[in-house]
MARTIKE-979407 format. One line per field, with one value per residue (C-alpha): x, y, z; chain. Coordinates in steps of 0.05 Angstrom, whole numbers. Example, Ala and Ser with C-alpha at 12.3 -4.5 7.8 and 13.67 -1.06 7.14 Angstrom:
<recs>
u	[246; 273]
v	[-90; -21]
w	[156; 143]
ch	[A; A]
</recs>
This chain:
<recs>
u	[1809; 1863; 1858; 1927; 1908; 1879; 1922; 1913; 1991; 1974; 1938; 1987; 1979; 1947; 1976; 2010; 2070; 2067; 2072; 2138; 2174; 2225; 2229; 2153; 2144; 2067; 2074; 2079; 2031; 1978; 1989; 1991; 1934; 1887; 1902; 1890; 1826; 1808; 1784; 1772; 1717; 1687; 1688; 1643; 1606; 1583; 1555; 1608; 1606; 1638; 1604; 1669; 1745; 1783; 1748; 1723; 1770; 1829; 1794; 1777; 1848; 1871; 1824; 1848; 1920; 1910; 1929; 2002; 2012; 2076; 2103; 2178; 2171; 2138; 2173; 2163; 2092; 2085; 2119; 2063; 2017; 2033; 2033; 1964; 1944; 1976; 1933; 1876; 1851; 1840; 1777; 1750; 1774; 1729; 1671; 1677; 1679; 1609; 1576; 1506; 1496; 1554; 1550; 1614; 1575; 1564; 1635; 1669; 1627; 1645; 1721; 1718; 1681; 1737; 1791; 1742; 1739; 1814; 1838; 1792; 1768; 1709; 1749; 1779; 1763; 1732; 1695; 1663; 1621; 1649; 1602; 1637; 1634; 1690; 1682; 1724; 1725; 1707; 1711; 1670; 1606; 1586; 1613; 1550; 1530; 1574; 1532; 1550; 1573; 1604; 1676; 1688; 1766; 1762; 1702; 1675; 1628; 1659; 1629; 1642; 1621; 1608; 1618; 1587; 1624; 1614; 1678; 1698; 1745; 1778; 1849; 1896; 1850; 1796; 1755; 1717; 1652; 1610; 1605; 1557; 1553; 1502; 1482; 1450; 1398; 1449; 1473; 1465; 1502; 1446; 1462; 1480; 1436; 1385; 1401; 1400; 1358; 1326; 1319; 1399; 1441; 1470; 1402; 1380; 1442; 1435; 1359; 1384; 1444; 1397; 1329; 1356; 1382; 1452; 1419; 1375; 1434; 1473; 1417; 1414; 1494; 1487; 1427; 1475; 1535; 1504; 1463; 1531; 1560; 1599; 1589; 1607; 1592; 1587; 1569; 1608; 1591; 1606; 1545; 1517; 1487; 1477; 1400; 1342; 1347; 1417; 1410; 1342; 1383; 1434; 1386; 1343; 1411; 1433; 1493; 1512; 1513; 1571; 1549; 1576; 1519; 1494; 1485; 1417; 1339; 1340; 1306; 1330; 1288; 1320; 1306; 1335; 1317; 1250; 1227; 1237; 1247; 1253; 1323; 1364; 1447; 1462; 1413; 1436; 1505; 1479; 1444; 1481; 1551; 1578; 1600; 1611; 1666; 1714; 1791; 1796; 1856; 1907; 1872; 1872; 1799; 1749; 1680; 1612; 1571; 1489; 1442; 1380; 1324; 1306; 1239; 1255; 1182; 1166; 1090; 1066; 1002; 972; 958; 1029; 1057; 1123; 1185; 1231; 1303; 1354; 1424; 1486; 1510; 1582; 1604; 1676; 1724; 1803; 1832; 1865; 1805; 1811; 1749; 1679; 1695; 1752; 1696; 1641; 1590; 1647; 1695; 1661; 1634; 1583; 1579; 1516; 1521; 1462; 1504; 1491; 1540; 1606; 1655; 1678; 1744; 1709; 1661; 1723; 1770; 1716; 1701; 1776; 1770; 1738; 1806; 1809; 1764; 1800; 1862; 1825; 1800; 1866; 1904; 1856; 1857; 1934; 1953; 1891; 1860; 1800; 1750; 1811; 1795; 1782; 1708; 1646; 1589; 1561; 1563; 1643; 1642; 1605; 1663; 1718; 1698; 1687; 1749; 1795; 1759; 1777; 1850; 1856; 1830; 1880; 1938; 1905; 1901; 1968; 1986; 1957; 1985; 2048; 2029; 2003; 2066; 2112; 2082; 2024; 2043; 2054; 1995; 1952; 1987; 1969; 1908; 1883; 1900; 1868; 1815; 1862; 1900; 1878; 1859; 1930; 1961; 1911; 1932; 2002; 2013; 1991; 2029; 2091; 2076; 2079; 2138; 2175; 2155; 2174; 2238; 2254; 2244; 2283; 2340; 2355; 2375; 2437; 2444; 2375; 2357; 2319; 2276; 2271; 2249; 2203; 2166; 2159; 2133; 2086; 2052; 2045; 2008; 1959; 1951; 1929; 1879; 1848; 1843; 1812; 1761; 1745; 1754; 1794; 1778; 1750; 1704; 1674; 1662; 1630; 1587; 1567; 1547]
v	[2622; 2588; 2586; 2600; 2625; 2561; 2505; 2429; 2432; 2492; 2427; 2376; 2303; 2246; 2188; 2203; 2212; 2140; 2111; 2155; 2132; 2078; 2064; 2034; 1996; 1994; 1922; 1906; 1960; 1925; 1861; 1874; 1919; 1867; 1812; 1869; 1893; 1817; 1829; 1760; 1762; 1824; 1800; 1739; 1790; 1830; 1774; 1768; 1700; 1659; 1590; 1571; 1586; 1633; 1642; 1715; 1740; 1728; 1768; 1822; 1827; 1837; 1880; 1923; 1922; 1923; 1995; 1979; 1918; 1956; 1999; 1992; 2017; 1956; 1899; 1843; 1855; 1859; 1793; 1763; 1798; 1782; 1707; 1711; 1748; 1693; 1646; 1689; 1715; 1792; 1782; 1745; 1815; 1857; 1801; 1818; 1891; 1883; 1840; 1873; 1831; 1856; 1910; 1950; 2005; 1964; 1929; 2004; 2023; 1964; 1969; 2051; 2016; 1980; 2029; 2071; 2019; 2002; 2064; 2090; 2147; 2156; 2190; 2244; 2311; 2337; 2286; 2316; 2291; 2324; 2325; 2339; 2320; 2318; 2313; 2262; 2278; 2216; 2211; 2160; 2158; 2086; 2099; 2107; 2150; 2211; 2276; 2345; 2378; 2451; 2438; 2489; 2474; 2497; 2538; 2500; 2449; 2387; 2321; 2267; 2230; 2278; 2231; 2254; 2226; 2226; 2225; 2228; 2282; 2287; 2331; 2281; 2232; 2233; 2165; 2159; 2128; 2131; 2157; 2156; 2176; 2228; 2239; 2304; 2317; 2351; 2317; 2244; 2186; 2128; 2058; 2009; 1951; 1936; 1910; 1836; 1835; 1905; 1892; 1880; 1927; 1958; 1971; 2001; 2046; 2071; 2095; 2132; 2167; 2185; 2206; 2236; 2303; 2307; 2325; 2267; 2218; 2257; 2247; 2169; 2167; 2206; 2155; 2095; 2116; 2131; 2065; 2033; 2063; 2119; 2176; 2255; 2321; 2361; 2359; 2407; 2420; 2480; 2524; 2469; 2439; 2501; 2497; 2474; 2396; 2391; 2431; 2395; 2328; 2343; 2367; 2298; 2259; 2300; 2338; 2409; 2431; 2482; 2495; 2546; 2592; 2619; 2689; 2679; 2696; 2644; 2692; 2699; 2721; 2773; 2817; 2887; 2941; 2903; 2887; 2819; 2827; 2772; 2791; 2749; 2744; 2808; 2850; 2823; 2846; 2915; 2932; 2891; 2867; 2919; 2957; 2916; 2875; 2847; 2813; 2744; 2730; 2694; 2694; 2735; 2739; 2799; 2768; 2791; 2743; 2738; 2706; 2697; 2644; 2606; 2570; 2493; 2480; 2437; 2461; 2502; 2546; 2593; 2537; 2524; 2540; 2560; 2516; 2564; 2551; 2590; 2592; 2630; 2672; 2687; 2734; 2723; 2781; 2780; 2821; 2865; 2902; 2958; 3004; 2984; 3032; 2973; 2909; 2890; 2827; 2788; 2800; 2759; 2697; 2670; 2608; 2579; 2543; 2502; 2509; 2584; 2570; 2559; 2614; 2650; 2609; 2539; 2548; 2564; 2511; 2463; 2482; 2477; 2409; 2391; 2403; 2327; 2308; 2358; 2319; 2251; 2269; 2298; 2231; 2186; 2210; 2213; 2151; 2108; 2094; 2132; 2117; 2096; 2021; 2004; 1997; 2034; 2002; 2038; 1980; 1978; 2047; 2041; 1985; 2036; 2100; 2032; 2000; 2069; 2097; 2023; 2032; 2095; 2065; 2014; 2070; 2111; 2054; 2034; 2101; 2111; 2045; 2078; 2143; 2099; 2057; 2124; 2173; 2152; 2179; 2251; 2247; 2226; 2281; 2332; 2321; 2338; 2406; 2411; 2458; 2502; 2518; 2566; 2545; 2561; 2517; 2456; 2460; 2462; 2387; 2407; 2468; 2430; 2384; 2449; 2477; 2413; 2424; 2489; 2478; 2424; 2473; 2531; 2484; 2475; 2543; 2568; 2640; 2638; 2686; 2671; 2726; 2690; 2628; 2654; 2693; 2631; 2596; 2650; 2648; 2572; 2584; 2635; 2591; 2529; 2579; 2603; 2538; 2504; 2552; 2567; 2643; 2655; 2708; 2649; 2614; 2675; 2707; 2640; 2648; 2717; 2700]
w	[-3031; -2996; -2923; -2898; -2826; -2813; -2843; -2817; -2793; -2740; -2700; -2664; -2687; -2652; -2684; -2744; -2703; -2676; -2750; -2753; -2688; -2691; -2623; -2624; -2684; -2704; -2721; -2651; -2627; -2671; -2656; -2581; -2582; -2622; -2565; -2508; -2533; -2548; -2620; -2631; -2583; -2610; -2679; -2659; -2615; -2660; -2706; -2757; -2790; -2854; -2879; -2914; -2934; -2887; -2826; -2815; -2757; -2810; -2866; -2815; -2790; -2866; -2884; -2822; -2844; -2913; -2916; -2890; -2926; -2963; -2912; -2905; -2831; -2814; -2854; -2816; -2797; -2877; -2890; -2847; -2877; -2942; -2932; -2901; -2968; -3009; -2974; -2983; -3051; -3060; -3085; -3018; -2983; -3037; -3018; -2950; -2957; -3009; -2955; -2936; -2868; -2840; -2780; -2789; -2748; -2683; -2692; -2697; -2638; -2587; -2600; -2581; -2517; -2508; -2511; -2470; -2411; -2422; -2408; -2355; -2394; -2351; -2304; -2349; -2324; -2394; -2435; -2499; -2562; -2614; -2683; -2761; -2825; -2880; -2955; -2995; -3068; -3104; -3186; -3228; -3254; -3231; -3160; -3113; -3060; -3090; -3093; -3094; -3027; -3005; -2977; -2928; -2932; -3006; -3005; -3067; -3088; -3103; -3119; -3070; -3004; -2942; -2876; -2813; -2757; -2682; -2633; -2562; -2545; -2471; -2460; -2496; -2535; -2587; -2604; -2668; -2644; -2702; -2778; -2838; -2912; -2921; -2995; -3011; -3065; -3111; -3172; -3143; -3171; -3160; -3141; -3197; -3177; -3117; -3057; -3047; -2987; -2968; -2896; -2887; -2851; -2916; -2946; -2878; -2880; -2950; -2933; -2876; -2920; -2971; -2936; -2864; -2850; -2816; -2754; -2755; -2767; -2709; -2663; -2680; -2666; -2597; -2578; -2597; -2564; -2496; -2497; -2506; -2441; -2468; -2431; -2440; -2401; -2466; -2535; -2579; -2655; -2701; -2733; -2778; -2715; -2687; -2681; -2629; -2651; -2622; -2560; -2545; -2562; -2507; -2458; -2463; -2456; -2397; -2433; -2431; -2512; -2528; -2598; -2646; -2673; -2744; -2741; -2777; -2757; -2705; -2641; -2565; -2514; -2471; -2413; -2418; -2375; -2352; -2412; -2451; -2528; -2578; -2622; -2669; -2666; -2701; -2660; -2599; -2626; -2645; -2574; -2527; -2544; -2597; -2532; -2479; -2496; -2437; -2454; -2432; -2383; -2414; -2476; -2548; -2546; -2522; -2498; -2486; -2439; -2441; -2410; -2448; -2463; -2525; -2544; -2549; -2566; -2631; -2632; -2685; -2703; -2660; -2594; -2594; -2520; -2513; -2478; -2452; -2434; -2402; -2441; -2446; -2508; -2515; -2568; -2591; -2624; -2628; -2571; -2624; -2644; -2604; -2620; -2646; -2713; -2722; -2716; -2766; -2769; -2807; -2742; -2685; -2672; -2634; -2578; -2540; -2482; -2442; -2375; -2352; -2300; -2348; -2353; -2416; -2413; -2400; -2449; -2505; -2472; -2476; -2551; -2568; -2556; -2620; -2656; -2648; -2701; -2751; -2731; -2742; -2810; -2832; -2811; -2830; -2906; -2897; -2859; -2851; -2919; -2911; -2969; -3012; -3028; -3103; -3098; -3119; -3079; -3019; -2981; -2983; -2983; -2915; -2892; -2912; -2857; -2804; -2817; -2822; -2754; -2726; -2743; -2717; -2654; -2643; -2657; -2600; -2556; -2564; -2559; -2491; -2465; -2477; -2438; -2379; -2376; -2369; -2338; -2303; -2239; -2261; -2294; -2233; -2194; -2251; -2262; -2187; -2212; -2270; -2248; -2218; -2292; -2338; -2411; -2450; -2383; -2395; -2469; -2455; -2481; -2547; -2549; -2538; -2592; -2632; -2604; -2629; -2684; -2693; -2663; -2706; -2770; -2740; -2731; -2799; -2801; -2777; -2743; -2710; -2653; -2591; -2608; -2679; -2646; -2603; -2649; -2690; -2634; -2611; -2685; -2684; -2619; -2650; -2700; -2657; -2623; -2681; -2710; -2661; -2641; -2715; -2710; -2772; -2823; -2876; -2828; -2803; -2862; -2893; -2836; -2844; -2920]
ch	[A; A; A; A; A; A; A; A; A; A; A; A; A; A; A; A; A; A; A; A; A; A; A; A; A; A; A; A; A; A; A; A; A; A; A; A; A; A; A; A; A; A; A; A; A; A; A; A; A; A; A; A; A; A; A; A; A; A; A; A; A; A; A; A; A; A; A; A; A; A; A; A; A; A; A; A; A; A; A; A; A; A; A; A; A; A; A; A; A; A; A; A; A; A; A; A; A; A; A; A; A; A; A; A; A; A; A; A; A; A; A; A; A; A; A; A; A; A; A; A; A; A; A; A; A; A; A; A; A; A; A; A; A; A; A; A; A; A; A; A; A; A; A; A; A; A; A; A; A; A; A; A; A; A; A; A; A; A; A; A; A; A; A; A; A; A; A; A; A; A; A; A; A; A; A; A; A; A; A; A; A; A; A; A; A; A; A; A; A; A; A; A; A; A; A; A; A; A; A; A; A; A; A; A; A; A; A; A; A; A; A; A; A; A; A; A; A; A; A; A; A; A; A; A; A; A; A; A; A; A; A; A; A; A; A; A; A; A; A; A; A; A; A; A; A; A; A; A; A; A; A; A; A; A; A; A; A; A; A; A; A; A; A; A; A; A; A; A; A; A; A; A; A; A; A; A; A; A; A; A; A; A; A; A; A; A; A; A; A; A; A; A; A; A; A; A; A; A; A; A; A; A; A; A; A; A; A; A; A; A; A; A; A; A; A; A; A; A; A; A; A; A; A; A; A; A; A; A; A; A; A; A; A; A; A; A; A; A; A; A; A; A; A; A; A; A; A; A; A; A; A; A; A; A; A; A; A; A; A; A; A; A; A; A; A; A; A; A; A; A; A; A; A; A; A; A; A; A; A; A; A; A; A; A; A; A; A; A; A; A; A; A; A; A; A; A; A; A; A; A; A; A; A; A; A; A; A; A; A; A; A; A; A; A; A; A; A; A; A; A; A; A; A; A; A; A; A; A; A; A; A; A; A; A; A; A; A; A; A; A; A; A; A; A; A; A; A; A; A; A; A; A; A; A; A; A; A; A; A; A; A; A; A; A; A; A; A; A; A; A; A; A; A; A; A; A; A; A; A; A; A; A; A; A; A; A; A; A; A; A; A; A; A; A; A; A; A]
</recs>
């Protein structure tokens, strides 16, 4: 089933426009960013080494530019890189991809921390950790770490690799911090041969990929990111991570969680008319939310706020003691639904915030920042070589997802350098006013990207009226809001099922 409402083009790009901008050649940007972030030092700090032949710094450099080696828009860059490729046989690059001892994950995180520090992201008004996964369809019976996964994009089961990613999102930035391949227990294609060293980095990664749940993987990613010194105010994730484990993890790291919740049997403790009741999401909807919708100012949604308690105790059995924590539930549905008879269990979504003081608009505004990770997956697959190397080993696949993230970080850092140089004074003045702005106003920079794209397409048609142009713009903005908040019909139907 095709989901035309939530097509990914409704989300504005983060770095893709840089690859097509003739005023900012990507070759210059890449070379400058390599120096400013101190890649030579980072590579050595992460323990990368090579005993003979071409030095490891050159090898890593070539692996990162490999994706762009034949791109005509970076001809000068390509000429220099091709010469290096002539000196370094391609087998040398593949050998490095297959090395079990290289810690690509640590390198990815160190580069992200460099970008985080260089651009002072610690001072941004809103910073969120974002968790999500993406499925890359892979063919070939000899390809390792391939298994069967449900692809929400196409609403089908596919054979491929599912990659869980943790990123840091702010108002205009997304940094991929960590990634891990998840191997399901369905139709698994096993390793072709054992690891040379069962204690190596690659061997440990494979064990986690096949033995851990995605929630356990996510918990490890969050701990590593915070230990590195990257901080966030919130943890944002979709309904797959809407569970007690993620709530406990966010509280232990002193972050507020804003999670999409499933309409399952999870019980919430609610006080109604002086008495406490245990109810699941659907029961709460029927008894509380169904007839109490309120319009959110400047947003096309209606909401019902409800403060409840949730038991986060891990103990089981008759002697288990409850560990109740107060959370806010936010029921959301489209403003166009006028009466209760027009709604159904498929027409509303449920969000949870561990900060009960957050307003409805703040919860939705913060959750909407997760659009950055969707754009990352799209741009990574289209422009950055996401799992596109012609290799079959799990070790090389792990290297691929981190090399892709590092390419993205280089481009994002270069883009932020450009923004800092041109609009720094304006941005500083705007930052002081952010708290007073509504959700739509805070996201206006993103809407402008949508508007520009809409106007470019409309300019191809003669005789357009102002009304036609504004209708197209309004439609694009609505698509953005629906996509960023996952309130489209397909997502709601999948959750209901």
